[in-house]
C-alpha positions as CSV (number, residue, x, y, z in Angstrom):
1,M,17.1,15.1,-3.0
2,S,19.0,11.8,-3.5
3,T,18.4,9.5,-6.4
4,V,16.3,6.4,-5.5
5,G,16.4,3.3,-7.7
6,V,15.3,-0.2,-7.6
7,P,18.1,-1.4,-5.4
8,Q,17.3,1.2,-2.7
9,I,13.6,0.4,-2.8
10,T,14.2,-3.3,-2.7
11,E,16.4,-3.0,0.3
12,Q,13.7,-1.0,2.2
13,L,10.9,-3.5,1.1
14,Q,12.9,-6.4,2.5
15,K,12.7,-4.8,5.9
16,L,8.9,-4.8,5.9
17,P,6.9,-7.6,7.4
18,S,5.4,-9.7,4.6
19,E,1.8,-8.8,5.6
20,K,2.6,-5.0,5.0
21,L,3.7,-5.6,1.5
22,V,0.1,-5.9,0.4
23,V,-0.3,-2.1,1.1
24,V,2.8,-1.4,-1.0
25,Y,1.6,-3.6,-3.8
26,D,-1.8,-1.8,-3.9
27,F,-0.2,1.6,-3.9
28,V,2.2,0.7,-6.8
29,S,-0.8,-0.7,-8.7
30,Y,-2.7,2.6,-8.2
31,L,0.3,4.6,-9.3
32,L,0.7,2.5,-12.5
33,E,-2.9,2.8,-13.3
34,R,-2.8,6.6,-12.9
35,E,0.1,6.7,-15.4
36,G,-1.9,4.6,-17.8
37,L,0.5,1.6,-17.5
38,T,-0.6,-2.0,-17.4
39,V,-0.9,-3.6,-14.1
40,T,0.1,-7.2,-14.6
41,D,-1.4,-10.1,-12.6
42,D,2.0,-11.7,-12.3
43,G,2.4,-12.9,-8.8
44,E,-1.4,-12.7,-8.1
45,E,-1.2,-16.3,-6.8
46,A,1.6,-15.4,-4.5
47,W,-0.5,-12.4,-3.1
48,D,-3.5,-14.7,-2.6
49,E,-1.3,-17.2,-0.8
50,L,0.2,-14.4,1.4
51,L,-3.3,-13.0,2.3
52,A,-4.5,-16.5,3.1
53,R,-2.0,-16.8,6.0
54,P,-3.7,-16.3,9.4
55,E,-1.0,-13.8,10.5
56,A,-1.7,-11.6,7.5
57,R,-5.4,-11.8,7.9
58,Q,-5.0,-10.8,11.6
59,S,-2.7,-7.9,10.7
60,L,-5.3,-6.6,8.1
61,R,-8.0,-6.9,10.8
62,E,-5.9,-4.9,13.2
63,M,-5.1,-2.2,10.7
64,A,-8.8,-1.9,9.7
65,G,-9.7,-1.6,13.4
66,E,-7.1,1.1,13.9
67,A,-8.3,3.0,10.9
68,L,-11.9,2.8,12.1
69,D,-10.9,4.0,15.6
70,D,-9.1,6.9,14.0
71,F,-12.0,7.7,11.8
72,Y,-14.6,7.7,14.6
73,A,-12.3,9.7,16.9
74,G,-12.0,12.4,14.2
75,R,-8.2,11.8,13.7
76,T,-8.5,11.4,9.9
77,T,-8.5,13.9,7.0
78,D,-9.8,13.7,3.5
79,I,-7.3,13.0,0.8
80,I,-7.4,14.8,-2.6
81,I,-5.5,14.4,-5.8
82,T,-3.7,17.6,-6.7
83,D,-3.5,19.0,-10.3
84,E,0.0,17.4,-10.4
85,G,-1.5,14.0,-9.7
86,L,-0.2,13.8,-6.1
87,L,-2.1,12.8,-3.0
88,A,-2.6,15.6,-0.4
89,P,-4.7,16.3,2.7
90,G,-8.1,17.6,1.6
């Protein structure tokens, strides 16, 4: 496995559309909380501004609709947290 650092992560994040960064932010916040680390509110205003954009709101609506479609069609699985603290299909 190769080493991944901030430069590699930053490079990949820059490729994402801005409205998808909300998902990344939420996941990182979740991981920090699981490690007992403080989640700062730095940049909260920037996230609020991003989410207020019509295109971001539309993307979130579309993603929610897709998730509901998958759920109702039986294409989802439960997620569990393993003893090692990892996410896995349930």
